[in-house]
C-alpha positions as CSV (number, residue, x, y, z in Angstrom):
1,M,24.0,20.9,-103.1
2,A,22.6,17.4,-103.0
3,I,18.8,17.2,-103.1
4,L,17.2,14.3,-101.2
5,S,14.7,12.2,-103.2
6,K,11.2,11.7,-101.8
7,H,12.2,8.1,-100.9
8,N,15.3,9.2,-99.0
9,L,13.3,11.9,-97.2
10,I,10.9,9.3,-95.9
11,K,13.8,7.1,-94.7
12,V,15.3,10.1,-92.8
13,A,12.0,10.9,-91.3
14,I,11.5,7.3,-90.1
15,V,15.0,7.3,-88.5
16,V,14.4,10.6,-86.7
17,L,11.0,9.4,-85.5
18,M,12.4,6.1,-84.2
19,T,15.2,8.0,-82.4
20,L,12.7,10.3,-80.7
21,L,10.5,7.4,-79.7
22,A,13.5,5.6,-78.1
23,A,14.5,8.8,-76.3
24,C,10.9,9.2,-75.0
25,A,10.7,5.6,-73.8
26,K,14.0,5.9,-72.0
27,T,12.8,9.1,-70.3
28,L,9.6,7.5,-69.2
29,K,11.3,4.5,-67.8
30,T,13.8,6.5,-65.7
31,E,10.8,8.5,-64.3
32,L,9.2,5.3,-63.0
33,P,9.8,4.3,-59.4
34,L,12.8,2.1,-58.7
35,L,11.0,-1.2,-58.4
36,Q,9.0,-0.6,-61.5
37,Q,12.1,0.2,-63.5
38,M,13.4,-3.2,-62.4
39,D,10.2,-5.0,-63.4
40,T,9.9,-6.5,-60.0
41,K,6.7,-8.6,-59.5
42,Q,7.3,-9.9,-55.9
43,I,8.7,-8.0,-52.9
44,V,9.5,-9.2,-49.4
45,V,9.1,-6.2,-47.1
46,V,10.7,-6.1,-43.6
47,I,9.8,-3.1,-41.4
48,S,11.3,-2.3,-38.0
49,D,10.3,0.4,-35.6
50,D,13.6,2.2,-35.8
51,W,17.3,1.6,-36.7
52,D,18.1,0.0,-33.4
53,A,15.2,-2.4,-33.2
54,T,16.1,-6.1,-33.1
55,T,12.6,-7.4,-34.2
56,A,10.5,-6.5,-37.2
57,K,7.5,-7.5,-39.3
58,L,7.7,-9.3,-42.7
59,Q,5.1,-9.2,-45.4
60,K,5.0,-10.5,-48.9
61,F,3.5,-8.5,-51.8
62,D,2.6,-9.3,-55.5
63,W,2.4,-6.8,-58.3
64,K,-1.0,-7.3,-59.8
65,D,-3.2,-5.0,-62.0
66,G,-0.7,-2.2,-61.7
67,Q,-0.4,-2.1,-58.0
68,W,1.1,-4.0,-55.0
69,Q,-1.3,-6.5,-53.3
70,A,-0.5,-8.2,-50.0
71,A,0.1,-12.0,-50.5
72,D,-0.7,-12.7,-46.8
73,A,-0.7,-11.2,-43.3
74,A,2.5,-9.8,-41.8
75,F,4.4,-11.9,-39.3
76,A,7.2,-11.4,-36.8
77,V,10.9,-11.8,-37.6
78,N,14.1,-11.2,-35.8
79,I,16.9,-9.0,-37.2
80,G,20.4,-7.9,-36.2
81,R,21.3,-7.7,-32.5
82,T,22.2,-4.1,-33.0
83,G,19.5,-3.3,-35.5
84,L,19.8,-2.2,-39.1
85,A,22.5,-0.5,-41.2
86,W,22.6,0.3,-44.9
87,G,23.8,-2.6,-47.1
88,L,25.3,-2.7,-50.6
89,G,22.4,-3.6,-52.8
90,L,20.2,-2.3,-55.6
91,H,19.3,1.0,-54.0
92,P,21.1,4.3,-54.7
93,P,24.0,5.4,-52.3
94,Q,22.6,6.6,-49.0
95,N,23.7,8.9,-46.2
96,G,24.4,7.1,-42.9
97,Y,26.1,4.2,-41.5
98,Y,26.8,1.2,-43.7
99,K,27.0,-2.5,-42.6
100,Q,30.5,-3.7,-41.5
101,E,31.7,-7.2,-40.8
102,G,30.9,-8.2,-37.2
103,D,28.8,-5.2,-36.2
104,G,25.7,-7.3,-35.5
105,K,23.5,-5.2,-37.9
106,A,21.1,-6.6,-40.5
107,T,21.2,-5.0,-43.9
108,A,18.8,-2.2,-44.8
109,G,17.9,-1.3,-48.4
110,L,16.8,-3.1,-51.5
111,F,18.3,-6.5,-52.6
112,D,17.9,-9.3,-55.1
113,L,16.8,-12.7,-53.9
114,T,18.2,-15.3,-56.3
115,Q,19.4,-18.4,-54.3
116,T,18.1,-20.7,-51.6
117,F,19.9,-23.4,-49.5
118,G,19.4,-25.9,-46.8
119,Y,20.1,-29.3,-45.3
120,L,17.6,-31.3,-47.3
121,E,18.1,-32.8,-50.8
122,Q,15.3,-30.5,-52.1
123,L,12.8,-27.9,-50.9
124,N,9.3,-26.9,-52.0
125,T,10.5,-23.9,-54.0
126,T,11.0,-23.0,-57.7
127,M,14.0,-20.8,-56.7
128,P,17.5,-22.2,-57.5
129,Y,18.4,-24.4,-54.5
130,S,21.7,-25.8,-53.2
131,A,21.8,-28.6,-50.7
132,M,24.5,-27.9,-48.2
133,S,27.1,-30.5,-47.0
134,A,29.5,-30.7,-44.1
135,G,32.2,-29.1,-46.3
136,N,30.2,-25.9,-47.2
137,Y,31.1,-22.7,-45.5
138,C,30.2,-19.0,-46.1
139,I,33.5,-17.1,-45.8
140,D,33.3,-14.2,-43.3
141,V,37.0,-13.7,-42.9
142,N,38.2,-10.2,-43.7
143,G,40.9,-10.2,-46.4
144,S,40.0,-13.6,-47.8
145,S,39.8,-13.9,-51.6
146,L,36.6,-15.9,-51.0
147,Y,34.9,-13.3,-48.7
148,N,31.1,-13.4,-48.8
149,Q,31.0,-16.6,-50.9
150,I,29.6,-20.0,-50.1
151,V,32.4,-22.5,-50.8
152,D,33.1,-26.2,-50.6
153,E,36.0,-27.2,-48.4
154,N,36.7,-30.2,-50.7
155,I,37.3,-27.7,-53.6
156,V,39.0,-24.7,-51.9
157,G,40.9,-26.7,-49.2
158,K,40.7,-26.7,-45.4
159,E,43.1,-23.8,-45.1
160,A,40.7,-21.5,-46.9
161,V,37.8,-22.2,-44.5
162,K,39.5,-22.8,-41.2
163,D,38.8,-19.3,-39.8
164,S,35.2,-19.0,-41.0
165,S,32.5,-18.9,-38.3
166,E,29.8,-19.7,-40.9
167,P,29.5,-23.5,-41.5
168,M,26.4,-24.0,-43.7
169,R,25.7,-27.3,-41.9
170,R,25.2,-25.9,-38.4
171,D,23.5,-29.2,-37.4
172,I,26.9,-30.9,-37.9
173,H,29.3,-28.1,-36.7
174,K,27.2,-26.1,-34.2
175,D,25.5,-28.5,-31.7
176,N,22.7,-29.6,-34.0
177,Q,21.4,-26.1,-34.8
178,D,18.6,-26.1,-37.4
179,I,18.6,-22.4,-38.3
180,Y,20.2,-23.0,-41.7
181,K,17.9,-26.0,-42.4
182,K,16.1,-23.8,-44.9
183,G,17.3,-20.4,-46.1
184,I,17.5,-17.7,-48.7
185,V,20.5,-15.7,-49.7
186,V,20.1,-11.9,-49.6
187,D,22.3,-10.6,-52.4
188,H,24.2,-8.1,-50.3
189,N,27.7,-6.9,-51.3
190,E,27.8,-8.8,-54.6
191,A,31.2,-7.4,-55.3
192,N,32.4,-9.2,-52.2
193,V,34.2,-6.2,-50.8
194,S,36.1,-7.3,-47.7
195,G,34.8,-5.9,-44.4
196,Q,31.5,-4.7,-45.9
197,G,29.4,-7.5,-44.5
198,S,29.0,-11.1,-45.5
199,C,26.7,-14.1,-45.4
200,I,23.4,-12.3,-45.1
201,F,20.5,-14.7,-45.2
202,L,16.8,-15.2,-44.4
203,H,16.7,-18.3,-42.2
204,I,14.9,-20.1,-39.4
205,W,15.0,-18.5,-36.0
206,F,16.1,-19.8,-32.6
207,G,12.8,-18.5,-31.3
208,P,10.7,-15.3,-30.9
209,G,12.8,-12.2,-30.0
210,V,16.2,-13.9,-30.4
211,A,18.2,-11.4,-32.4
212,T,20.6,-12.5,-35.1
213,A,24.2,-11.6,-36.1
214,G,22.9,-9.7,-39.1
215,C,20.3,-11.9,-40.8
216,T,16.5,-12.0,-40.8
217,A,15.1,-15.0,-39.0
218,M,11.6,-16.4,-38.8
219,A,9.6,-19.4,-37.6
220,E,9.9,-22.5,-39.9
221,P,6.3,-22.5,-41.1
222,N,6.7,-18.9,-42.3
223,M,9.9,-19.9,-44.0
224,D,8.1,-22.7,-45.8
225,R,5.4,-20.4,-47.1
226,L,7.9,-17.8,-48.2
227,L,10.0,-20.4,-50.1
228,A,6.9,-21.9,-51.8
229,W,5.7,-18.4,-52.8
230,L,8.9,-17.0,-54.3
231,D,9.1,-17.2,-58.1
232,P,12.4,-16.5,-59.9
233,N,10.4,-15.4,-63.0
234,K,8.9,-12.5,-61.0
235,K,12.3,-11.1,-60.1
236,P,11.7,-11.2,-56.3
237,R,13.4,-8.5,-54.2
238,Y,13.9,-7.9,-50.5
239,V,13.6,-4.6,-48.8
240,A,14.3,-3.9,-45.1
241,L,13.9,-0.4,-43.6
242,P,12.9,1.3,-40.4
243,R,9.3,2.5,-40.7
244,A,10.2,6.3,-41.0
245,E,12.8,5.5,-43.7
246,Y,10.3,3.3,-45.5
247,M,7.8,6.1,-45.7
248,A,10.4,8.5,-47.0
249,K,11.4,6.1,-49.7
250,Q,8.0,4.7,-50.6
251,Q,7.2,6.9,-53.6
252,A,10.6,7.0,-55.2
253,W,11.2,3.3,-54.8
254,G,7.7,2.3,-55.7
255,L,7.1,0.4,-52.4
256,P,3.8,-1.1,-51.3
257,A,1.6,0.9,-48.9
258,L,1.8,-0.4,-45.4
């Protein structure tokens, strides 16, 4: 039988200790609420009265000193014309109806915010920004290989975008509409599964109380403040839920107190 030297015993003890510490750290992390596991430092919260409401309130929160702190007062937003439905995002699978293409529902759940877009050459934001041109479309055509992706007609060809109802320059293609003048992509359905909902944005509204086809819309000054506040280094996320569902998820997801 081999006898370990004192030196080797110390080495074995160190390995065992490191393994135990790693296991403990992993256990502690998985016990943290969902947002704290993700190291999120900014959260955009949208709360509606119920699943069928077409308006809601939006409020921004920063993670400071180990807790969520409101960045400003809540303001009114418009959501889907038929309310909310679960989307495909960062949250665990849920019971209930999930967003489908064309159902008029905004996406409920927890999502990344990683990209912004608009008509202007640049915006007052530190988020990644893409200036849209007349050839940019977001493909909402079921069965398309480009489903749920913003594309350039000059690259993918006219045939690929001809049936899309989402030109990104609506000022050019949709009677001078300015709702996409400034916007933020909600990272819903990142696998681009056909039929599961596409082109979900935060954008400028047509006016108070005017519901959307599935996005979240707001007054332009509120959009300006939101864009200026977002910081990609803080891993900003977006959560939209009916109030009762929000309260039920608050502890497990690590959501701000309302």
